[in-house]
N, C-alpha and C positions, 0 to 999 in steps of 0.2 A: 133416334137418338141413340149409341151404344152406349151402357154404361157399363163400367167396371168396378166390382164392389170391393170396396173398404172399409177397415174399421178400424177408426178414429181412438185417440189417446189424449184422456183429461190431463191439460195446460193448466201450471200454478206459477203464477211470480208473486214473492209474497216479501211483505217489507223492501223492496228494491231502492237503494242508494246508489246513484250511478252521478259521476263524476268526469268533464273534459276539460285538458288544463286548469284543474280547481274551479271550475265552474259547473254549479250542481245542475244537472238535466231533472232528474228523478229524486225525490226523497220522500221516501215510502209509499211507493209504490205500490200496490195491489190490482193484482189483475187477476180473472181466469176465467179460462173457458173447459167445459164439459163434455167429457166424451163424446162426440160427433159432434159437438156446437159449428157456432160459427160465430165470430165475433169481427166487428167490423172496427178497425180502428182510424178514427177521426182528427184531425186539425191541423194545425196550420204549418208551413214552413218552419223546420229547424227546433218544433215540438219532443222531438222523439221518436216519431213512428218508426220507424225506420229500426234505430234502436233495439225497440221493443224487439221485434224478429231478431235481429243479432242476441240480443239476450236468451232467448229460446233455442238458440241453435248454439248458444254457447260461446259465442265469435266474441261476445263482450265480457267480462266481470266485475260482477256488481260490488261495490265496498262495505255493502252491508245487506241483510234478505239472502233469498236464494231462490230459484228454480225447480221447479217440481215437474217430470212428466210423466204419467203413467205411474205415480206415487214414489220414483224415485226422485228425490234429491238431486242434482247436477252437483258435479264433481269431475276435476280430472280422471278419475278412473274411470266412471264411464258415460263423459261424455262423445265419446265415438261412436257407440252403442246407440245412444240415445239420440243422436244428430243424422245417425242411417236409419230412424224411422221418421226423417222427413223430407219434406221435398220445399225446396225454395226456390220460385220465381224470382228474380230478382225485374227490378224497372230497365236493366245495364242489358242493352240487347247486341253487346260485341260480343258474338260467340265465334270469332275466329275463322280461319281459313278452310278450304276443303269444299266437299262435298256435302247438301243437308245429312244423307244417309250416312256418312260418315262422320261428323259431329254425335251425329246419335248413338253409333257403336258405340263412340269411346267413349260417353256419359257411362252406357251400362255394362263399361268392363273395369269400369271401374272399382278399387278393392270388396268395396263395402254392396258391393252390386250385382256380385259373384253368381245369384243364384237366379239374372234372371236371364234370358234367353229375346233374343234381339228375334221379332219376325217382323216379316217386313208388310205380312197380309193385317195385320193389327196395327201397323202403323199406318198404313194406306187410309183405314181403316177412319183412323183418326186426324187425316189430313183431311178426307173427304168432311168430315165432321164440324170444322174448322174453318171450311169454305177452301180449299188448300187442292190442288193439281197431285194426284197422286206419282208424276212423275216427277213437278219438284227434289223429290228425295234426291235425283239424278242432279242438280244444279249447284251450284257454288253458292256459300253463302253470301260470299260478295256482290252477289247480283240480286240480292233480296231486298225489298222495300222493309223500311223499319214496321210494316206491321205486320207482313210476314214472320221476321226475325221474331216478333212477340210471339205467333203464333206455334212457334217451331219449338221456343222456348215453351211452349205450356204444354206440346202433344209429348217432350221428352220428358217434364215433370209427371205427367200422367205415366208412360208407359214404364215409370218405378216402384210405381203401384204404392205409395207410405200411405199408411194410418194419419198423418198430418200432413197439410199443404200451405207451407209460409207465403201470401200472393204478393207480392209490393210493385202497385201500378202497374199491374198486370193488361190493362186493357187501357191503357193513354195513346196508342199509337195507332187503334181499330176504330172502326168508323162502328155508327151506330149500331147497325143492323149484326155488328158483329160482339159488340161490349155485349148484348143482347143474349148473345148465342152461349161466347163463352161464362157469363154468368149462370146463367141455364143449365150451362151443365155442369158447374162444380156447386152447386145450391142441390142438382141433384145427388149427387152422392150422398145420400141421406146418413152415412154412419161416418163419414167421414170430418174429420178435427180442421177448419179454418182458420185461418189469422190473418183479416184480409187486411191493407193500407192501400187506400183508394181518394182518386180529391173527386174521382166520379160520380156522378148523381143514379147513374146504371144498379150501383150496391145500393143506393142509400133506399131506393124503394120498393126492395124487397124484403121490409121486414125482420134487417138482421139487428140483431144485437148490438148495440154502436157504444164504444170507448169514445170518447173526449178525451182530448189532450187539451 
């Protein structure tokens, strides 16, 4: 297993109130993840698990309370710089069209990723790590299965080398063996801050702190 060293950040949600269509989702929500900590958010569908990730990313604005990342309270002035320290892996496996390598290169060309350089050898190593053949980099995205697309999204996020990873049901389309491998990899990033949303029992048996909604 190849592990890329990354250094995490502290995440805090304080006194958060969030409403959708005048209906309360959170009232005085309190949550914190220490630097390098791992937190699993658990709960039934519709309880707001993904909304917590969106709050951390600054994609949702609370009616009351604040989000603090690495000691900075998130606001309209610093949201882009703070978001640039995070990688969000969504359960949405729609990666668009084109070949796999083209998708990865496009992500690395985003403005906030300008300091990163694409290395095919490193990408191929991660492909092998997650059970994908390196020549899949030359295949069209539309030819890939859901599980393959999920792993391409994971690999792309890892190449961003971020101190915070927000993982939203990232093992849902994988078989049990690959679920274990993905979980083992992320938990081996010792200094990386992880916030995980998942129904998969594979996360629940790893001794990760759980926040129940």
